C-alpha positions as CSV (number, residue, x, y, z in Angstrom):
1,M,-1.0,-15.4,7.2
2,N,-1.3,-15.4,3.4
3,L,-1.7,-11.7,2.6
4,V,-3.0,-12.2,-1.0
5,K,-5.7,-14.7,0.2
6,R,-6.6,-12.5,3.2
7,L,-7.1,-9.4,1.0
8,M,-9.3,-11.4,-1.4
9,S,-11.5,-12.4,1.6
10,L,-11.9,-8.9,3.1
11,G,-14.1,-7.2,0.5
12,Q,-13.6,-5.3,-2.7
13,V,-13.8,-1.6,-1.6
14,F,-12.4,0.2,1.4
15,R,-12.8,3.9,2.3
16,G,-11.4,6.1,5.0
17,E,-9.2,9.1,5.8
18,G,-5.5,9.9,6.0
19,F,-2.8,12.5,6.0
20,N,-0.1,13.0,3.4
21,H,3.5,14.2,3.8
22,E,2.3,17.9,3.9
23,Q,-0.1,17.0,6.7
24,E,-3.1,17.5,4.3
25,E,-6.1,15.5,5.2
26,F,-7.5,13.3,2.4
27,A,-10.3,10.8,1.6
28,A,-8.8,7.4,0.8
29,E,-10.2,4.6,-1.3
30,M,-8.8,1.2,-2.0
31,R,-10.3,-1.2,-4.5
32,I,-9.1,-4.8,-4.4
33,E,-9.4,-7.0,-7.5
34,T,-8.6,-10.7,-7.6
35,L,-6.6,-11.7,-10.6
36,V,-6.2,-15.0,-12.5
37,N,-7.3,-17.9,-10.3
38,G,-6.4,-15.9,-7.2
39,S,-2.7,-15.8,-7.9
40,A,-2.5,-12.1,-7.2
41,V,-4.5,-9.0,-6.4
42,L,-4.6,-5.6,-7.9
43,L,-4.9,-2.7,-5.5
44,R,-6.3,0.5,-6.8
45,Y,-5.6,3.3,-4.3
46,K,-6.6,7.0,-4.5
47,A,-6.1,9.8,-2.1
48,T,-8.4,12.8,-2.7
49,L,-7.8,16.1,-0.9
50,L,-10.7,18.0,0.7
51,D,-10.9,20.4,-2.3
52,G,-11.5,17.4,-4.6
53,S,-8.0,17.3,-6.2
54,V,-6.2,13.9,-6.4
55,A,-3.1,14.0,-4.2
56,H,-2.0,10.4,-5.1
57,E,-3.1,7.6,-7.3
58,E,-1.7,4.2,-7.5
59,C,-2.3,0.8,-9.1
60,T,-0.4,-2.0,-7.5
61,L,0.1,-5.6,-8.3
62,L,0.6,-7.8,-5.3
63,G,1.7,-11.4,-5.7
64,A,4.5,-13.9,-5.4
65,G,7.7,-13.4,-7.4
66,P,9.7,-16.2,-9.1
67,D,11.3,-17.0,-5.7
68,G,7.9,-17.4,-4.0
69,N,8.3,-14.3,-1.9
70,L,5.6,-11.6,-2.0
71,C,6.4,-8.5,-4.0
72,L,4.5,-5.3,-4.8
73,W,4.8,-3.6,-8.2
74,P,3.2,-0.1,-7.8
75,V,2.5,2.3,-10.6
76,M,2.2,5.7,-8.9
77,S,1.2,9.2,-10.1
78,E,4.4,10.7,-8.7
79,L,7.0,8.3,-10.0
80,P,7.9,7.8,-13.7
81,T,9.0,4.2,-13.2
82,V,7.8,1.0,-11.5
83,L,9.9,0.2,-8.5
84,P,9.5,-3.4,-7.3
85,H,9.0,-3.5,-3.5
86,M,10.1,-6.8,-1.9
87,H,8.4,-8.2,1.2
88,Q,10.0,-7.8,4.6
89,A,9.0,-9.9,7.6
90,A,5.4,-9.6,8.7
91,T,5.1,-7.9,12.1
92,G,2.5,-6.7,14.6
93,A,-0.3,-8.4,16.4
94,G,-1.2,-11.6,14.6
95,A,1.5,-10.8,12.0
96,G,-1.0,-8.5,10.3
97,R,1.5,-5.9,9.2
98,F,3.3,-6.4,5.9
99,T,6.1,-4.0,4.8
100,F,7.5,-4.0,1.2
101,A,10.7,-2.1,0.4
102,S,12.4,-0.7,-2.7
103,G,16.1,0.0,-2.1
104,L,18.1,-0.5,1.1
105,R,16.8,1.6,4.0
106,G,20.3,2.9,4.8
107,D,21.4,3.6,1.2
108,L,21.3,7.4,1.2
109,S,22.6,7.6,-2.4
110,C,19.1,6.9,-3.9
111,F,15.4,7.2,-3.5
112,R,14.0,4.4,-1.2
113,E,10.4,3.6,-0.3
114,E,8.5,1.3,2.0
115,I,4.8,0.5,1.6
116,T,3.1,-1.1,4.5
117,I,-0.3,-2.9,4.5
118,E,-1.7,-3.4,8.0
119,L,-4.8,-5.5,8.6
120,G,-6.6,-4.6,11.8
121,E,-8.6,-7.1,13.9
122,D,-11.6,-4.8,13.4
123,G,-11.5,-5.4,9.6
124,S,-9.7,-2.2,8.8
125,L,-6.9,-1.8,6.2
126,T,-4.2,0.7,6.7
127,Y,-2.0,1.7,3.7
128,S,1.1,3.7,4.5
129,H,4.1,5.1,2.6
130,A,7.5,6.0,4.0
131,W,10.3,7.2,1.8
132,G,13.7,8.9,1.7
133,M,15.1,11.1,-1.0
134,P,18.8,10.8,-1.8
135,G,20.7,12.1,1.2
136,D,17.7,11.8,3.6
137,A,16.6,9.1,5.9
138,I,13.4,7.1,5.3
139,A,10.5,8.6,7.3
140,P,6.7,8.0,7.4
141,R,5.1,10.3,4.8
142,S,1.5,9.2,4.2
143,S,-1.0,6.9,5.8
144,A,-4.7,6.1,5.5
145,R,-6.9,3.8,7.6
146,M,-9.9,2.4,5.7
147,L,-12.9,0.2,6.5
148,P,-14.8,-2.1,4.1
149,V,-17.7,-0.6,2.2
150,N,-20.7,-2.5,0.9
151,V,-20.9,-1.8,-2.8
152,C,-23.9,-2.9,-4.9
153,A,-23.2,-3.8,-8.5
């Protein structure tokens, strides 16, 4: 499955709910924008807590790197730098689960993160973050399941 083309075909806006690393419930929104002749997509993701405060905001470029492999370049509200995340093997039913990693999972000397995009057969999009601080193992921290929304211009 070509993830970039699949995301372009799904719709432009997804909304749903999720939980963060502190087990706080949030409303999630993902906006997908096709870029330059369909060569990449821009993912704008926001998690808003029930009190209206923004828990997480992210703008992520997803496309092929110079070697042809998929890569994510996320700009996040919590991180002061952009950490490229390289694509790992697609897994799951219909190979609809794509995981992107920064750093080696077992390298406890630094911050590591994995971002997973899962496309459900029901049209859902699940966006998940797992990370490990220096000295800690990577563990699931935040996840949101969203469905497409019809948006009028």
